[in-house]
Each structure stands twice: as structure tokens, then as C-alpha cells.
C-alpha positions in Angstrom: 81.1 -35.1 -49.8 78.7 -37.3 -47.8 75.6 -35.2 -48.3 75.6 -35.8 -52.1 78.1 -38.7 -52.6 75.8 -41.4 -51.2 72.9 -40.1 -53.4 75.1 -40.0 -56.6 76.3 -43.6 -56.0 72.8 -44.9 -55.2 71.4 -43.1 -58.3 74.1 -44.5 -60.5 73.8 -48.0 -59.3 69.9 -48.0 -59.6 70.0 -46.6 -63.1 72.6 -49.2 -64.2 70.3 -51.9 -63.1 67.4 -50.3 -65.0 69.3 -49.8 -68.3 70.8 -53.2 -68.0 67.3 -54.6 -68.3 66.4 -55.6 -64.7 62.7 -55.1 -65.3 62.8 -56.4 -68.9 64.0 -59.7 -67.5 62.1 -59.6 -64.1 59.1 -57.4 -64.5 57.8 -58.1 -60.9 61.2 -57.6 -59.2 60.9 -55.6 -56.0 63.7 -53.1 -55.9 64.1 -50.6 -53.0 66.0 -47.3 -53.6 66.8 -45.5 -50.3 66.9 -41.8 -49.6 63.6 -41.1 -51.3 64.8 -42.5 -54.6 68.1 -40.5 -54.3 68.2 -38.1 -57.3 66.2 -40.3 -59.7 62.6 -38.9 -59.3 63.8 -35.4 -59.8 65.4 -35.8 -63.2 63.5 -38.7 -64.8 62.2 -36.4 -67.5 65.8 -35.7 -68.5 66.6 -39.5 -68.3 63.7 -40.2 -70.8 64.8 -37.4 -73.1 68.4 -38.3 -73.3 67.7 -42.0 -73.6 65.3 -41.3 -76.5 67.6 -38.8 -78.2 70.9 -40.6 -78.3 71.7 -43.7 -80.3 72.3 -46.7 -78.0 71.3 -44.8 -74.8 68.3 -47.0 -74.2 70.5 -49.9 -73.3 68.4 -53.1 -72.9 65.1 -51.2 -72.6 62.2 -51.6 -74.9 60.1 -48.8 -73.2 60.9 -45.4 -71.6 63.2 -45.6 -68.6 60.6 -43.8 -66.5 58.2 -46.8 -66.9 60.9 -48.9 -65.2 61.9 -46.3 -62.7 58.4 -45.9 -61.4 58.5 -49.6 -60.3 61.0 -48.7 -57.5 60.1 -48.7 -53.9 61.5 -45.8 -51.9 61.7 -44.6 -48.3 61.1 -41.2 -46.6 64.7 -40.6 -45.7 64.9 -36.9 -46.6 64.7 -33.7 -44.7 62.0 -32.3 -46.9 58.2 -32.8 -46.6 58.0 -31.6 -50.2 60.3 -34.5 -51.3 58.1 -37.0 -49.6 55.0 -35.6 -51.2 56.7 -35.6 -54.6 57.7 -39.3 -54.1 54.1 -40.1 -53.3 53.0 -38.4 -56.5 55.8 -39.8 -58.7 56.0 -43.4 -57.4 52.5 -43.7 -55.9 51.9 -43.8 -52.1 51.8 -47.6 -52.3 55.6 -47.6 -53.1 56.8 -45.2 -50.3 57.8 -46.5 -46.9 58.8 -44.9 -43.7 62.6 -44.7 -43.2 64.8 -43.4 -40.4 68.4 -43.7 -41.5 69.3 -44.6 -38.0 71.9 -44.3 -36.6 72.9 -41.4 -38.9 69.8 -39.3 -38.3 67.9 -38.9 -35.0 65.0 -41.5 -34.9 62.4 -38.7 -34.1 63.1 -36.9 -37.3 61.1 -39.5 -39.4 57.7 -39.0 -37.6 58.3 -35.2 -37.5 58.9 -35.2 -41.2 55.6 -37.1 -41.9 53.8 -34.6 -39.6 54.7 -31.9 -42.1 53.7 -33.7 -45.2 49.9 -33.1 -45.1 49.1 -36.7 -45.8 45.7 -38.2 -45.3 45.4 -40.7 -42.4 45.2 -43.7 -44.9 48.2 -42.5 -46.8 50.3 -42.1 -43.7 49.3 -45.6 -42.5 50.5 -47.0 -45.8 53.8 -45.2 -45.5 54.3 -46.0 -41.8 53.7 -49.7 -41.9 51.2 -51.1 -44.4 53.4 -50.8 -47.5 56.4 -52.5 -45.8 54.1 -55.3 -44.4 52.7 -56.0 -47.8 56.2 -55.8 -49.6 57.8 -58.1 -47.0 54.8 -60.4 -46.6 54.3 -59.8 -42.9 51.1 -59.1 -40.9 
């Protein structure tokens, strides 16, 4: 089922990298998780709880998984302004970038989504272009 399958696969792949110690070995690694971080930001509390409660569940980590997860960069490819606002709160507005998911979603849906987020002008400018320019070293 496409509406959830991509997100499950992305979530699983990103968490494997975290638990295998990506940020333990490369603390400054820039990792981008599409689709507003997939399912990760919405159940990070559970990830921390299970990792701390089960023997061996921490994998290669020496600190809580959420400390590693919050280093991700994410996009705004979601149909929910609430999800974008939550990503800004969870990851920080400096780690959220405008996304379109073109050609799968109409291009105009991205700006319309941001219109409904209630972002301050400076936050929106970061999401629309400043964060990507800084991450990719352009402009």
C-alpha cells in the first residue's frame, strides 16, 4: 500500500542507520529523511523507551536514540500543516526544508501547505530556501 509502504520503508532504513551508529561514527553527518521524517518524529518517545528497556536494543548507541534522530533534516512533503509545525518543533525550523514530491503530487500543493502552517516570515524563508542553501552550500 503506497500511502504507508514508502513511509515504513524510509522509517526502517533511517532507524537502522541510527542504531548502527551513524552519528556515533560521524557526528556531523547530514542525513535527509523525506516525507516529513516519515513516521519517526511521531513515535520517538516509544523508540527511546523500548531502546532503554530491552537488553541490546540500543545497538551501537551510547545516548538516547532521540538525540541522534533530532539531527535529521526533513522536508515538508505531507498533506498536513500540523505535521509541518510538529517537525519544526521536533527537529527545529533550521532542519526543515520545502519539498514537493513532484511528479507524484501537484507542485502547487507545497506552497499551499505552507500557507496553512501559520509560520512567521523568517521561519517560512528558512523552510522555502535558506535551509537548503545552507545545507548544500549554495548562495
